C-alpha positions as CSV (number, residue, x, y, z in Angstrom):
1,X,108.3,111.4,121.8
2,X,109.6,111.3,118.3
3,X,112.6,113.4,117.6
4,X,112.0,116.4,115.3
5,X,115.1,115.7,113.2
6,X,115.8,117.1,109.7
7,X,114.8,115.0,106.8
8,X,117.1,115.1,103.7
9,X,116.5,114.2,100.1
10,X,119.5,114.2,97.8
11,X,119.6,114.4,94.0
12,X,121.9,115.2,91.1
13,X,121.1,117.8,88.5
14,X,121.2,115.9,85.3
15,X,120.3,117.1,81.8
16,X,116.8,115.6,82.0
17,X,116.0,117.8,85.0
18,X,117.2,121.1,83.7
19,X,115.4,124.0,81.9
20,X,116.6,125.8,78.8
21,X,119.0,127.8,81.0
22,X,120.9,124.6,81.9
23,X,119.8,124.9,85.6
24,X,117.4,122.8,87.7
25,X,113.8,123.3,86.5
26,X,111.9,125.1,89.3
27,X,109.0,122.7,89.2
28,X,111.3,119.8,90.0
29,X,112.8,121.7,92.9
30,X,109.4,122.5,94.2
31,X,108.3,118.8,93.9
32,X,111.4,117.8,95.9
33,X,110.5,120.3,98.6
34,X,107.0,119.1,98.7
35,X,108.1,115.4,99.1
36,X,110.5,116.4,101.9
37,X,107.7,118.3,103.7
38,X,105.5,115.3,103.6
39,X,108.2,112.9,104.9
40,X,109.1,115.3,107.7
41,X,105.5,115.8,108.7
42,X,104.7,112.1,108.5
43,X,107.7,111.1,110.6
44,X,106.8,113.6,113.3
45,X,103.0,113.2,113.4
46,X,102.7,109.5,112.2
47,X,99.7,110.4,110.2
48,X,98.8,110.7,106.5
49,X,99.2,114.2,105.2
50,X,98.3,116.3,102.2
51,X,99.8,119.7,101.2
52,X,97.4,122.5,102.1
53,X,99.6,125.5,101.1
54,X,103.1,126.8,100.5
55,X,104.2,130.1,101.9
56,X,107.2,132.2,101.0
57,X,108.6,129.9,98.3
58,X,111.8,131.6,97.1
59,X,114.3,130.6,94.6
60,X,117.4,132.6,95.5
61,X,120.0,131.0,93.2
62,X,120.1,128.3,90.5
63,X,121.1,124.7,91.0
64,X,123.6,124.1,88.1
65,X,124.0,121.0,85.9
66,X,126.1,118.5,87.8
67,X,125.4,119.9,91.2
68,X,124.4,117.7,94.2
69,X,121.1,119.0,95.4
70,X,120.1,118.6,99.1
71,X,116.5,119.3,100.2
72,X,116.2,119.6,103.9
73,X,113.0,119.8,105.9
74,X,112.1,120.1,109.6
75,X,108.8,120.7,111.4
76,X,108.7,124.3,112.6
77,X,105.1,124.7,113.9
78,X,102.3,122.6,115.2
79,X,98.6,123.0,115.0
80,X,95.6,120.8,115.8
81,X,95.6,119.0,112.5
82,X,98.4,120.7,110.7
83,X,102.2,120.9,110.8
84,X,104.3,123.6,109.3
85,X,107.5,122.3,107.7
86,X,110.4,124.6,106.9
87,X,112.3,123.4,103.8
88,X,115.6,124.5,102.4
89,X,117.0,123.8,98.9
90,X,120.8,123.7,98.7
91,X,123.2,123.1,95.9
92,X,126.7,121.6,96.3
93,X,129.5,121.9,93.8
94,X,130.7,118.3,93.5
95,X,134.4,119.0,93.0
96,X,134.9,121.8,95.5
97,X,132.2,121.1,98.1
98,X,130.9,124.7,97.9
99,X,127.4,124.8,99.2
100,X,124.9,127.5,98.1
101,X,121.5,128.3,99.4
102,X,119.2,128.1,96.4
103,X,115.7,128.4,97.9
104,X,113.1,127.3,100.4
105,X,109.8,127.9,101.9
106,X,107.2,126.9,104.5
107,X,104.8,124.1,103.7
108,X,101.5,123.6,105.6
109,X,100.7,119.9,105.8
110,X,97.3,118.8,107.0
111,X,96.5,115.4,108.4
112,X,93.6,113.6,106.8
113,X,91.3,110.8,108.1
114,X,89.6,110.2,111.4
115,X,90.1,110.2,114.3
116,X,92.2,113.3,114.3
117,X,95.8,112.6,115.2
118,X,97.4,113.7,118.5
119,X,100.7,115.3,117.6
120,X,103.6,115.2,120.1
121,X,104.9,118.4,121.6
122,X,107.3,120.3,119.3
123,X,110.7,120.5,120.8
124,X,112.5,123.6,119.4
125,X,116.1,123.4,118.2
126,X,116.3,119.6,117.7
127,X,119.7,118.9,116.1
128,X,120.8,116.0,114.0
129,X,123.9,114.4,115.5
130,X,123.8,111.4,113.2
131,X,127.1,111.2,111.3
132,X,125.8,108.5,108.9
133,X,124.6,109.8,105.6
134,X,120.9,109.0,105.1
135,X,119.0,109.8,102.0
136,X,115.2,109.6,101.7
137,X,112.7,109.7,98.9
138,X,109.0,109.1,98.7
139,X,107.9,106.2,96.4
140,X,105.1,107.4,94.1
141,X,103.0,105.3,91.8
142,X,105.0,106.5,88.8
143,X,108.0,104.7,90.1
144,X,106.3,101.3,90.3
145,X,106.3,98.3,88.0
146,X,103.5,96.0,86.9
147,X,103.2,94.5,90.4
148,X,102.5,97.8,92.0
149,X,105.8,97.8,93.7
150,X,108.9,100.0,93.0
151,X,110.6,98.7,89.8
152,X,113.9,96.9,90.3
153,X,115.7,99.1,87.9
154,X,114.7,102.2,89.8
155,X,115.9,100.7,93.1
156,X,119.3,99.9,91.6
157,X,119.5,103.4,90.0
158,X,118.7,104.9,93.4
159,X,121.5,102.9,95.1
160,X,124.0,103.9,92.4
161,X,123.2,107.5,92.8
162,X,123.6,107.3,96.5
163,X,127.0,105.7,96.0
164,X,128.0,108.4,93.6
165,X,127.1,111.2,96.0
166,X,128.9,109.6,98.9
167,X,132.0,108.8,96.9
168,X,132.1,112.3,95.3
169,X,131.9,113.9,98.7
170,X,134.7,111.7,100.0
171,X,137.1,112.2,97.1
172,X,136.0,115.4,95.3
173,X,136.8,113.8,92.0
174,X,134.8,113.5,88.8
175,X,133.5,110.0,89.1
176,X,131.3,107.5,87.4
177,X,130.0,104.0,88.3
178,X,132.5,101.5,87.1
179,X,131.4,98.2,88.8
180,X,128.8,96.8,91.0
181,X,128.9,93.7,93.2
182,X,126.5,91.8,95.5
183,X,123.5,93.8,94.4
184,X,120.4,92.2,95.9
185,X,116.7,93.2,96.1
186,X,115.2,91.4,99.1
187,X,111.8,93.0,99.5
188,X,109.6,95.3,97.3
189,X,108.9,98.9,98.3
190,X,105.2,99.9,97.9
191,X,103.8,103.3,96.8
192,X,103.5,105.7,99.8
193,X,106.4,104.2,101.6
194,X,109.6,106.2,102.3
195,X,112.7,104.8,100.6
196,X,115.9,105.3,102.7
197,X,119.4,104.8,101.3
198,X,122.4,104.5,103.6
199,X,125.7,104.7,101.7
200,X,128.9,103.9,103.5
201,X,132.4,104.4,102.2
202,X,134.3,101.1,102.3
203,X,137.6,102.5,101.1
204,X,139.1,105.2,98.8
205,X,142.0,105.2,96.4
206,X,143.8,107.7,94.3
207,X,141.3,107.2,91.5
208,X,138.0,106.4,93.2
209,X,136.2,104.6,96.0
210,X,134.1,101.6,97.0
211,X,130.7,102.3,98.5
212,X,128.3,99.9,100.2
213,X,124.7,101.0,100.1
214,X,121.8,99.7,102.1
215,X,118.2,100.1,100.8
216,X,115.4,100.4,103.3
217,X,111.7,101.0,103.3
218,X,109.7,102.8,106.0
219,X,106.0,102.7,106.8
220,X,105.2,106.4,107.4
221,X,102.3,105.7,109.7
222,X,104.2,103.3,112.1
223,X,107.8,104.2,111.6
224,X,108.7,100.6,111.1
225,X,111.7,100.1,108.8
226,X,112.8,97.0,106.9
227,X,115.8,96.2,104.8
228,X,114.9,95.8,101.2
229,X,118.3,95.3,99.5
230,X,121.8,96.6,99.1
231,X,124.9,96.4,97.0
232,X,128.5,97.5,96.6
233,X,129.6,100.0,93.9
234,X,133.0,101.0,92.7
235,X,133.2,104.6,91.6
236,X,136.2,105.4,89.4
237,X,137.7,108.7,88.4
238,X,136.7,109.6,84.8
239,X,140.4,110.5,84.1
240,X,141.5,107.0,85.1
241,X,138.9,105.3,83.0
242,X,139.9,107.5,80.0
243,X,143.6,106.5,80.5
244,X,142.6,102.8,80.5
245,X,140.6,103.2,77.4
246,X,143.5,104.9,75.6
């Protein structure tokens, strides 16, 4: 029986994702929640799903520019062909670690295709005891290159973002990527697959951190994962870089 564990997507609120108030545009937040609902449903039911409806979508507080956004989803109810996924939208202040509940809702995901899938029993209260930070995203056609696979630049950008989030959480400093090493892309990721990033802190200093990131792809229908690449990133404190430049 597959574990009904939470699925988490992480992002950073950048100027390109804000509205005219300087906070996360609601449509982007809703799209993140929809992707997480799909991944949670697909991992639990191992079927192809579409979004049928959204219930009780609330935006309780804004996600501010520079915040780390966490979108968390978990299957909450089970039907014959549908799964209800509860999704939460959280914002984290990068320098203090303060976490704010910013929204959420219930997404009804319906399995498509024949024969109808047979869902496992829903175990209430499944908890995630995994200490390793794992970040997921759904690869959509808009992220692919000419060969129909995820573009190399987007893969490297995703690894750098994962490294930044992990290093910021570990140091609570204002950081930026200063160096990368051993970056390799071993296999392409296809549209419809889940991209999983696993950043690991290799060491911290007074002015930054080294982070190793593993890039994986998952077939949502089978659950089979494969390694697609990885790299090492040095995140340096902005104040330290400014001192060197001066």
